[in-house]
N, C-alpha and C positions, 0 to 999 in steps of 0.2 A: 112669917115665911113658911110656905108649905114644903113638904118633903119633895125631893126630886125622885125620879124613878129608881135610881140605885138605892137611895135611902129607904124607899118603900119596900124594896125587895129584901133588904137587910132586916127591916122591921118585921116583915111577914115570916122570914126564916126563923128569926128568934122566937116569935110567937109559936110557931109550929114545933120547934125544938122543945120549948117549954111544955107544950101540950103533950108531946111524946114522953118527956121526962116524968110527968105526973101520972102516966099510965092511962090517961083519958081515952086513948084510942082503943085500948083493950076493954076498959070497964064501961064505956059509953060511946060505942061507935056511931050511933045515930046523932048524938050531940056533937061528936067530933066532925061529922059531915056538915052539920049545921054551922059549926064554928068556922070551918074553912070557908064556907060560902059567905058567912057574915063578914069575915075579915076581907074576903074578896070584894064584897059590896062596900064596906066601910073605907077601905084604902082609897077608893075613887075620890073621896073628899080631898085627899092630899095630892093625888096624882092620877089623872084620868086614864092613863095607859096601864096603871099598875094591876088592875084586876086580872088581866090576862096572865100574870105571873104568879098568882096564888097557888095554883096546882103545882107549878114547878118548885115553888118554895116549900110546899109540903113534901114533895119528893126529895128535895135537898136535905131536909131534916131527917130523912130515913137512913141516910148513909153515915155511919160513924166516922168514916174517913173525912167527910166534909166538916164535921165538928172538930176533929183533930186538927185539920188544916186551918180552920178559923182560929182556934186557940194558939196554934204555933205561929200564926201570922200576926200575933199581937191583937187578936180580936178584930181583925180586918177581913172583910170578904172581898178580896182583891179580884175575884172572878166577875163581880158585878159592878164594881166602882167605876165611875166616870165613863160608862158606855153610852153611846148614842142609842136612840130608840131602835133603829134598825139593827145595830150590833146586839142589843139585848134580845130583840125578837128572834135573832138567828140562834139563840140559845134554847128556845122552846119549840115544841112541835108547831108546825104551821097551823094545824087544826085548832090549837089553843090561841095562837096569835090572832086568828080570824074568827074566834067564837064570841059573838056578841049577845048570846043568850045566857051563858053561864055568868054569874051564879044564880040566875033567876029561873032557869028551867026546872020544872017540877018533876019531870020524868028523867031519870038518869039515862044517859046515852052510852053506847058501847065504849066510846073513847074515855068516858069518865070511870069506867070499871078498872082501867089501868092505874088508877090512883092507889088502890090497895092501901087504904088508910092504916091497916095494921102492920104494914111492912116496916 
């Protein structure tokens, strides 16, 4: 059985939270950018719609309130569980939902600069 979209989003959030916890964003920002893109590429194996949510998952991991909520909810990410694709897409910027080049574009675009990996 492959991951569903909600499971893929949880998986990416946990990966990016762990990446932040290790300090990788500060010590190796170029590798961190590669890693986010790699996860965005790799998750497609499990759920074809999931890559569009990688950048959102990275942003989620930057907010300590999200981590606190996750732990307080018994390690459940209730904000993403059991959503339809259209409901999930409404949670991310339209530019990301319709971006079919990322994570493969070689030149960062203006909208990618908003990721602020170090945040």
